[in-house]
N, C-alpha and C positions, 0 to 999 in steps of 0.2 A: 632696714637699717637706715638711720638717718644720717644725714650729711655730717652732723657733728660727730656722731660715733664712728663713722667711717674716718674722718679726719684724725680723731683721737687713736684709733686703731692703726692708723698709718704713721704714727709717731709724732704727731703735731699736739701732743699734750700741753706744750707751753705756748701754743698759739693763742693770742688774745681772745680772738672770736669764740673760742672753745671754753672760755672760762666763765661759769655760772657767777662767780663773784663779780666780774666785769659787767655782765648784763644787769645785776642787781644795782651796781654802782651807777651805771648809765641810767637806769630807770629812776634812780634817787635824784639824779641831777635834773632828769626831765620832770619829776615831780615838783622840785625847788623851782624850776623856770616857769612852771604852770601856775604855781601858787603865788609867785612874787607879784603879779598885777592884781590878783584877787586880794591880797592882804594889804597892799600898799594904801588903798583908801581907809583901811582901820589902823593904819601906822604900825602894824606888826611884821615881825619877820617870821618865818616858818617856825623856828624854835619857840619863839614867844607864843605863836598860836597854839602850839601843841601844850603849853603850859595853861593857856587860857581854857583850852578844852578840858583839861584835868580839873581847873577850878570851877568851871561851868557845870561840871558834872558833880563836884563835891568841894564846897568852899570850906574855908579855915583848915587846911590841911598843913602838915609839916613840909619843910624843905626835903627832909629825907624821904616821905612818902611821894612827893613829886618826882624827886630823883629816881626812886625805885620803879615808879610807874613808867618813867620815859627812858630809863637806862642811863641817866646823866648823873655824874658825879657832882659834888657840891662846889668844885672849883669851875665847873662850867655853869652850873645852875645859878649861884649867886650873882654874878654880874648880870645874867638875864634878868633876874628877879629885881634887881636894882634898877635896870632901865625901865622895867613894867612899873615899878614904884614911882620912878622919876616921872613917868608918863601919866600918872595919877589913876593907873588901873588896878593896882594892888596895894596893900599895906603889909608891912613885915613886922611882926610883933613877937617878942619872947613869951614863951607859954608860960603862964603863972604857975602851974602845977610842976612843971620841969624847965627851969631856966636854960638848960642845954638845947632845948628845941626851939625852932623859930617857925611860927605858923603864919601862913600866907592866907590873907583874905582878900576878897574882891571888894573893890570900892563900888560906889554907885555908878560911876563911870565904867568900870569894869563889867558890872552886870548889864549896863545898858548896851555895851558893845556886842553882847550876845545876840541881841536881836539884829543888829547889823551884819552879823557874820552868818546868820542862817541860810543864805543863798549859796555860800561857798561850796558846801558838799555837792549841791546840784550841779554847779558849774563844773567842778571837777569830774563828776559823774558823766557828763555830756563830753569832756575832754577825753576821757578814758577809751571811747569806743567799744566798751564792752557792756553786756547786759548785766543785770543784777546778779544772776546765777553765776556768771563767769567771775565776777568781782568777789562774790562771796568765797567762791572755790579758792580763787587766787589768794585772797587774804588767809583763808585757813592754811594753805600750803606753806605761804611765808611765815605764818606763825609757827607752824610745825617746824620748818626750816631753822628759824631762829631758836626754838626751844632745843632742839638737836644740837645746835652749834654751841649753846651755853652749856649744855651737860657735857659735850666733848671738852670744852675749855675748862670746866671744873674738874673733870677726870684728869686732865692733862696737867693741872695746876699742883 
């Protein structure tokens, strides 16, 4: 029996160190702290980097498609995209076929930034202290966890 399960059985269910959510929260903060110096030379914040990753994979996508991919609502995404536009990395244009949709396209500077960002995954890989198999397994477990939580939230709504 692990120390955590012993503590939980002993009645410490509300102990901070026994909370999986806190471990994920703390890891997210550690990720942000690790990414910050890697992204500063590119002039990007972590959420902006995520948007750029989406666009480097598929350019000229709608705001709603980016939001769906990243799990961000338009109220969060719109100011972020405006800052990327002001930085000259993307352009925002109404879709000619459907004026309700706004398409986000990389500018030449946004496409060029991809080359400068290529070393970031390797830098992060080194900081993790895990091998590729461990990283792949952890990512799979986290994706399953997120899917389970989304399904639970949908059932509860």
